[in-house]
N, C-alpha and C positions, 0 to 999 in steps of 0.2 A: 510481391511488393518489396521495395528496397528501402531500408531504414525507416520502416513504418513505426507507428505508435499503436500499441495494443491496449485495450481496456478490458479488464477481467472482473466481472461482477460475481461476487460469491455471496452465500447465505450469511445471515447475521445482521446487526444493525449496521447501516451504511450512511454515507453522507447524503446531505440534501442536493437537489439538482442544481441549486445555484452555486454550490461548492465546485461541482464538476464543469459547470457551463463554460468557463474559460478555456478548459482543456479539450472540450468535445471537437472543436474544428480540426485539431491536429490528429485526432483518432482515425486510424486507417481500418481497423478491425476491432469489433467487439465480441467478446465471447462470455456467455453466461454459464457459469458451472452450477449444475443443479438448482437449488433454491436461489441462487443468484438471478435466476429468471424472474422470481418475485420482486428482487430489487429493481430489475430492469423495468418491470411493469410499473413500479412505485415512481421511478425516475423518467417514465415516459421515453425510454431507450429501447429500440428494437435491435436486438443482438444479431449478428451474422451466423453465429453458431450457438447451440445449447449442447453442453457435454455433460457427462457424469452418469451416475447410476440411477438418478432421478427418485431416490429413496425418500427425500424430505421436500420435494416440490409440491406445492399446492395445486390442486386441480383448479383449472380456470379456462374459460373460453378462449383466451389468448394461446394458452398452451395446446388446445385442442386444434386451434387454427394454424399453429406453427408448422412451416413446411417440413415434412419428414425427412427431406434430403438435406436438411440443415441441422439434423439432430444426430449426435454421436453417442450412442448409448453404451455403457460399460457395465459389467456385472459388479454387484457389491463387493464380492471377494476379489480385490485387486490390490496391487502393491502400492499405487499411488492414490493420494487424495484427489477429490475433484479439482481442488485449485491447483494441484500439480499437473494435472492433465490439461487444464485450461492454460496454464503457462507454457507448458511443452508445445501445445498446438500453436500458440501465438508466436513463439520463437521460431517454430519450423515453417511459419508462414512469412518469416522474414522480419517480424517487429523486433527493433533494436531496443526499444524502451516498452515496458509494460506498467500501466497504471492499475493498481489493484484497489477495488472498492467493495466494502463490506466487511463482515467478520467481526464486528463489535459485538459485545455482550455473549451470551451463550455459554458453552462448555469450556472449561479451562483447557482440556486436552487439544480441543480444536484451535483455540487461541495460541497455545505453545507451538503446534504444528505450523501455523502460519508465521510466527516469529522465526521459527527455524529456517523459512525460505530465505531470510536475510543474512544467514549465516554460511551460505554457499558462494561459489565462485561467481555465478551469474545470478542476480536478484532483480526483483521488481524495482522499478524507479522509485516509486513511491506508493503508499498504502493509506487510504482514507478510511476511516470508520466514522461512526456518528459524531464523534468529538475529538479524534486523534488524526494527525498526520505522521506518518512513520516512514523514515527513510535511512539509507545508509550515508554517513559522512566519510567521503574520501577526499583528501586535499582541502580545498577551502569550499564552504557552503554558506551562503547568505540567506537570512530570513528577513522578509519585509512585512510591514503592517503587523508587527509582533508585539508592540508595547504592552506590557502587563501579561502576557501569556506565560504559561509554564512550559519548560522544556527540560527533558531528562535525557541522559546519555548513559550508554552502556557499550563496553568494548567487546567487539566480536572478533573472533578468529585469531586470538592471541594478544601480544602486547600493544598498547597504543601509547605512543610517545610523541614528543614535539607538538603538544597541544597548545593552541592559542585561541583566545575569544575576545570579541569586542561587543560591548553593549549588555552583557550578563551581569547579574548581581554578584554571583560568585564566579570570578574568572577562571578558566581552565589553564592559564599559562603555566608551563613547566611541570604539569602533572604527568605522571606515567601510571597507566592503568593496565592491570592483567585481568583475565577472566575471573569473574566474581565481584571485581570492583564495580561500584555504581556511582553515577552522579545524578541524583533523583531531585526533582522538583527545584530547578534552578529557575530564574525569572529573568524575562527580557525587559531591559529598562529603557530601551529605545525602539523607534520604530523599525529601525534596521539594525540587525545584529549579524555577526559572522563568527563561524566556528572553523578552525582548520586543524589538520593533523598532518604531521611530517611522515610518521611511520604508523601503519595499521589502519583500522576502520572503527568507527563508532556507529551505533544504532541510536538514532535520535528519535524521541517521542514527543511530539509537540501537541499540547493539549489546547483545544480551542472550544469556544461556545458552539452549541449545536447549529446555529445559524450564521456563524462566521462564514465570510466568503474566503476560503483559503486557497481555492484552486490557482490562483494567479501567483501564488507564493512558491510553487514547485520550482526547484532550481533548474 
């Protein structure tokens, strides 16, 4: 597939079906990583592949009926996490963009491992948990339907400079951030806000209500 869009479902708290609904028509391949299969069942999404060590997957009739030729099982003692395996497979299949869903709540080390995916050269396009939308901001990023929502920003990969924002309570204009600096709990004052950086990258965490329809807001 060329310039495809991958959907990677992982374990932990994930978004509702209505959050992902606007994005599903563009998805060309869906991978469930380990207990991401449980999220797939909840969302009524049938994955193309099931990958991982299967150490935290609930036993179910759907799992027993899942075609064995679409399961890629790995040993528990491996260098990559199940999420990393899923990402690698989607990129190898030609997916230029990957939507990550799940991973909310649970163990802190797992959460930090997922955040680290966004500090690399090639990253997921966007990540949805049950309440957050997380993605890298490079250049200019627009948020829509966001009035009253909380957004936080963190520099990744070194210095971030030349920042500018429109529609936020605390503007980012002129700030220079290095690793360790944070911009936590800003607020969107308008229905549409923009954030831009001239140099470097920001990690944006947008906090939404559990039933907010955020899928259409992906850049």
